[in-house]
Structure formats: structure tokens, C-alpha cells
C-alpha positions as CSV (number, residue, x, y, z in Angstrom):
1,M,1.9,-54.4,10.8
2,V,3.0,-51.2,12.6
3,E,0.4,-51.7,15.3
4,F,1.5,-55.3,15.8
5,N,5.2,-54.3,16.1
6,G,4.2,-51.6,18.6
7,M,2.4,-54.1,20.7
8,G,5.4,-56.4,20.6
9,M,7.7,-53.6,21.8
10,N,5.3,-52.7,24.6
11,L,5.2,-56.4,25.7
12,R,9.0,-56.5,25.6
13,K,9.3,-53.3,27.7
14,F,6.8,-54.7,30.2
15,F,8.7,-58.0,30.5
16,Y,12.0,-56.3,31.0
17,K,10.6,-53.9,33.5
18,S,9.0,-56.8,35.5
19,I,12.3,-58.7,35.6
20,N,14.1,-55.6,36.7
21,K,11.7,-55.1,39.6
22,L,11.9,-58.8,40.5
23,I,15.7,-58.9,40.6
24,S,15.9,-55.6,42.5
25,K,13.5,-56.9,45.1
26,F,15.5,-60.1,45.6
27,K,18.9,-58.3,45.7
28,K,17.7,-55.3,47.8
29,E,19.4,-52.9,45.3
30,N,18.5,-51.3,42.0
31,F,19.1,-53.6,39.0
32,T,18.6,-52.9,35.3
33,L,18.9,-55.4,32.5
34,D,20.8,-54.6,29.3
35,D,18.3,-53.9,26.6
36,N,20.3,-56.0,24.1
37,I,19.7,-59.3,25.9
38,P,17.3,-61.5,23.8
39,I,14.1,-62.5,25.5
40,S,14.8,-66.2,24.7
41,Y,18.1,-65.9,26.7
42,L,16.2,-64.3,29.6
43,I,13.6,-67.0,29.7
44,S,16.2,-69.8,29.7
45,F,18.1,-68.0,32.4
46,L,15.0,-67.5,34.6
47,W,14.0,-71.2,34.1
48,S,17.5,-72.3,35.2
49,K,17.3,-70.0,38.3
50,I,13.9,-71.4,39.3
51,F,15.1,-75.0,38.9
52,C,18.3,-74.3,40.9
53,C,16.3,-72.6,43.6
54,I,13.9,-75.5,44.0
55,Y,16.8,-77.9,44.0
56,G,18.8,-75.8,46.5
57,M,16.0,-75.4,49.0
58,I,15.5,-79.2,49.0
59,R,19.3,-80.0,49.0
60,L,20.0,-77.7,52.0
61,L,16.6,-78.2,53.7
62,S,16.1,-74.4,53.7
63,F,13.2,-72.1,53.3
64,R,15.5,-69.3,52.3
65,R,16.2,-68.5,48.6
66,V,19.2,-70.6,47.7
67,F,20.4,-71.4,44.2
68,I,22.4,-74.6,43.9
69,H,23.3,-76.2,40.6
70,P,22.7,-79.9,40.6
71,T,26.3,-80.6,39.5
72,A,27.7,-78.9,42.6
73,T,29.1,-81.0,45.5
74,I,28.5,-79.9,49.1
75,K,30.0,-81.8,52.0
76,C,29.4,-81.3,55.7
77,S,26.4,-79.0,55.0
78,S,25.7,-78.8,58.8
79,K,28.7,-76.4,59.0
80,L,27.4,-74.2,56.2
81,R,25.5,-71.0,57.1
82,F,24.2,-68.5,54.5
83,G,22.0,-65.4,54.0
84,R,19.6,-64.5,51.1
85,N,20.2,-65.5,47.5
86,F,23.1,-67.8,48.2
87,T,24.3,-69.1,44.8
88,V,26.5,-72.1,44.0
89,G,27.3,-72.5,40.3
90,R,28.0,-75.4,38.1
91,E,30.4,-78.0,39.2
92,C,31.4,-76.1,42.4
93,Y,32.9,-78.1,45.3
94,I,32.3,-77.1,48.9
95,N,33.7,-79.0,52.0
96,A,32.6,-77.0,55.0
97,L,34.3,-79.3,57.6
98,S,36.0,-76.9,60.1
99,E,35.7,-75.5,63.6
100,E,33.7,-72.4,62.6
101,G,32.3,-73.6,59.3
102,L,31.6,-71.6,56.1
103,T,29.6,-68.5,56.8
104,C,28.2,-66.5,53.9
105,G,26.2,-63.2,54.0
106,D,23.5,-62.1,51.7
107,N,23.9,-62.2,47.9
108,V,27.0,-64.4,47.8
109,S,27.6,-66.1,44.5
110,M,30.2,-68.7,43.4
111,G,31.2,-69.0,39.8
112,F,31.4,-72.4,38.2
113,H,34.3,-74.7,39.3
114,T,34.8,-72.8,42.5
115,H,36.7,-75.0,45.0
116,I,36.2,-74.3,48.7
117,D,38.0,-76.8,50.9
118,L,38.2,-75.7,54.5
119,T,40.0,-78.7,55.9
120,G,42.8,-80.4,53.9
121,S,43.7,-83.0,56.6
122,L,41.8,-84.7,59.3
123,K,44.8,-84.4,61.6
124,N,44.3,-80.6,61.8
125,I,40.8,-79.4,61.3
126,A,40.6,-75.9,59.8
127,K,39.4,-72.7,61.5
128,G,36.7,-71.6,59.0
129,I,35.8,-69.0,56.3
130,K,33.7,-65.9,56.7
131,I,32.4,-64.2,53.5
132,G,30.4,-60.9,53.8
133,N,27.4,-59.5,52.0
134,N,27.3,-59.0,48.2
135,V,30.5,-60.9,47.4
136,G,31.1,-62.5,44.0
137,L,33.6,-65.3,43.7
138,G,34.8,-65.8,40.1
139,S,35.1,-69.1,38.4
140,H,37.9,-71.7,39.0
141,G,38.9,-70.2,42.4
142,H,40.4,-72.0,45.3
143,Y,39.5,-71.0,48.8
144,G,41.2,-72.7,51.7
145,S,40.7,-72.1,55.4
146,G,43.6,-73.9,57.0
147,V,44.3,-73.4,60.6
148,G,44.6,-69.6,60.1
149,G,41.2,-69.0,58.6
150,L,40.0,-66.7,55.8
151,E,37.8,-63.5,56.0
152,I,36.4,-61.6,53.0
153,G,34.6,-58.3,53.6
154,D,31.3,-57.0,52.1
155,D,31.0,-55.9,48.5
156,T,34.3,-57.5,47.4
157,I,34.5,-58.9,43.8
158,I,37.0,-61.6,43.0
159,G,38.2,-62.6,39.6
160,N,38.7,-66.0,38.0
161,Y,41.4,-68.4,39.1
162,V,42.2,-66.6,42.4
163,S,43.5,-68.7,45.3
164,F,43.8,-68.3,49.0
165,H,46.2,-70.4,51.2
166,P,45.9,-69.4,54.9
167,E,48.3,-72.1,56.1
168,N,52.0,-73.2,55.9
169,H,53.8,-76.4,56.4
170,N,56.4,-76.4,59.2
171,Y,59.8,-77.4,58.0
172,S,62.5,-76.3,60.6
173,D,63.4,-79.9,61.8
174,L,65.7,-81.5,59.3
175,S,65.4,-84.9,60.9
176,I,61.7,-85.2,60.3
177,P,59.9,-85.3,56.9
178,I,58.1,-82.0,56.2
179,R,54.8,-83.8,55.8
180,L,55.1,-85.0,59.4
181,Q,55.9,-81.6,61.0
182,G,52.4,-80.2,61.0
183,V,51.1,-76.9,59.9
184,S,50.7,-73.3,61.2
185,G,48.7,-70.4,60.1
186,K,48.1,-66.7,60.8
187,G,45.1,-66.4,58.5
188,I,44.2,-64.1,55.6
189,I,41.9,-61.0,55.7
190,V,40.4,-59.2,52.7
191,G,38.7,-55.9,53.5
192,E,35.4,-54.5,52.2
193,N,34.8,-53.2,48.7
194,C,38.0,-54.7,47.2
195,W,38.6,-55.9,43.6
196,I,40.8,-58.9,43.3
197,G,42.1,-59.5,39.7
198,A,42.3,-62.8,38.0
199,K,44.9,-65.4,39.0
200,A,46.0,-63.4,42.1
201,T,47.4,-65.6,44.9
202,F,47.0,-64.9,48.6
203,L,49.5,-66.5,51.0
204,D,49.2,-67.0,54.8
205,G,49.5,-63.8,56.7
206,A,48.3,-61.6,53.9
207,E,45.9,-58.7,54.9
208,I,44.5,-56.0,52.7
209,G,42.4,-53.1,53.9
210,N,39.1,-51.7,52.6
211,G,38.9,-50.4,49.0
212,C,42.0,-52.1,47.7
213,V,42.6,-53.2,44.1
214,V,44.8,-56.2,43.5
215,A,46.3,-56.5,40.0
216,A,45.9,-59.8,38.0
217,G,48.6,-62.4,38.8
218,A,49.8,-60.7,42.0
219,I,51.2,-62.8,44.9
220,V,50.0,-61.2,48.1
221,K,51.8,-62.1,51.3
222,D,52.1,-58.9,53.4
223,K,49.7,-56.3,55.0
224,F,48.4,-53.3,53.1
225,P,46.4,-50.2,54.1
226,D,43.1,-49.1,52.8
227,N,42.5,-47.8,49.3
228,V,45.7,-48.8,47.6
229,I,46.4,-50.5,44.3
230,I,48.9,-53.4,44.6
231,G,50.5,-55.8,42.2
232,G,53.6,-57.7,41.4
233,I,55.5,-60.8,42.7
234,P,55.6,-60.3,45.6
235,A,52.9,-57.6,45.6
236,R,53.8,-54.1,46.5
237,I,51.9,-50.8,46.5
238,L,51.7,-49.4,43.0
239,K,49.4,-46.4,43.6
240,D,47.2,-44.8,46.2
241,R,43.6,-44.6,45.0
242,K,43.0,-41.3,46.7
243,A,46.0,-39.8,44.9
244,S,44.7,-40.9,41.5
């Protein structure tokens, strides 16, 4: 019995070690699984990934590794460009119609129910969205491009229910309905290595530097330097990361 248990432990260690090597190779960075994850869960997870990879490569006619859940909706895929390990989760919606399209770097993942709608009206086609390498988009987020465009830097992580709105309705003429006055936009820029908390909202003209942390629920509409913690409505600098 002891010998059998010892053999089982060795097989478990070999399996986990093999998975760690496989994921590290795919992601181009060191990756280590938590030892408490059951093997049954891992097998189910790997099977789901293999299925989504096969479906994704067929769906996007690509020889690159892409992982697309069958319940995801992708429109205007000709305007979609992506790097290695592009992952689109369950029930995501992507409409890439725009001038510059949706460009994603390596290891970009979209949590379930992510909503990316670059163009909201056929009267004014949007600019486009650029997402850097190693960016994780949390679930239930809304990412608009508008006429201003949206840029998200490398290694940025974004929480759930975060939204970006790089466009405004014009409203200065009182004699014309607001809906008929068109739109304008400066765009939104998010630097590299940022952490965006859940339910944060970015409005047109917002710009945060590299290494910023945005508190949950913040409404960001101004420009902020590198390495600061911001929060509030409207967002303001709460702390300098270097000082802390």
C-alpha cells in the first residue's frame, strides 16, 4: 500500500511538472501550478483549452495558438490582429469594425462576458484599440474605441466590470437634438504595468502613466503621472508608489 501511494505521488508530481513546463513554454515566462489543484480539475481545464484552441484556429483561420470559446461572438474579424495565446472567454462579444481595428499583443486574455465594441454608429466609424503584451481583461468589462481610440500598455491587469468610453456627444447647439450633433473624442491611454480595480470607469481624455494603480470604483477623466495610486469620484492622486 505504501509503495502504491508513493507511485501515485510520483505520477502526480510528474504530471504537475509537465504542465508547468508546457504552460511556461507557451507563455514565455515561468509558471507554477498551485499544488492544491485537483488533477480532475486540471484535466477538465486542459481539455477545454485544447477544444477552444482547435475551434479558435478554425474560426479565425489562423495557424497561431488562439483560444476562442464557442459561445463568443466575433464580428469584422478582418480587422482583428493578435499575437500568441490570444484568449477570448465564454460569451464575449467583439466587434472590431474601425479604421485601425483591434490589435492585441501576445498573451492577451479576455474574461467571460467581456464586451469590445469599437464602433457604436455607422455614421462615425471608430479609430481603434491597441492592447499590449501580457494584458488580462477581467470579466464583464466594456471597451469602446470611439473616435478617440483606446491604448492599453504591456503587463496591465484589469479587474471586473471596468469600462472605457473614449468619446463624447456634442451638445453645444440648443436648437439641434444632442443625438444629431455628432461626437468628438481625445482618446484614452493606459500605461504599462498598471492595475485597474473593479468597476473603475475611464472617460474620454483620461491618461494614466506606467505603474499606476486605480482604486475600485474610481472615475478617471484626467491625466496622471507614472507610479501613482489614484481613486475617488472624480479620481485624484491618493499616494505615490515610490513614497510608500
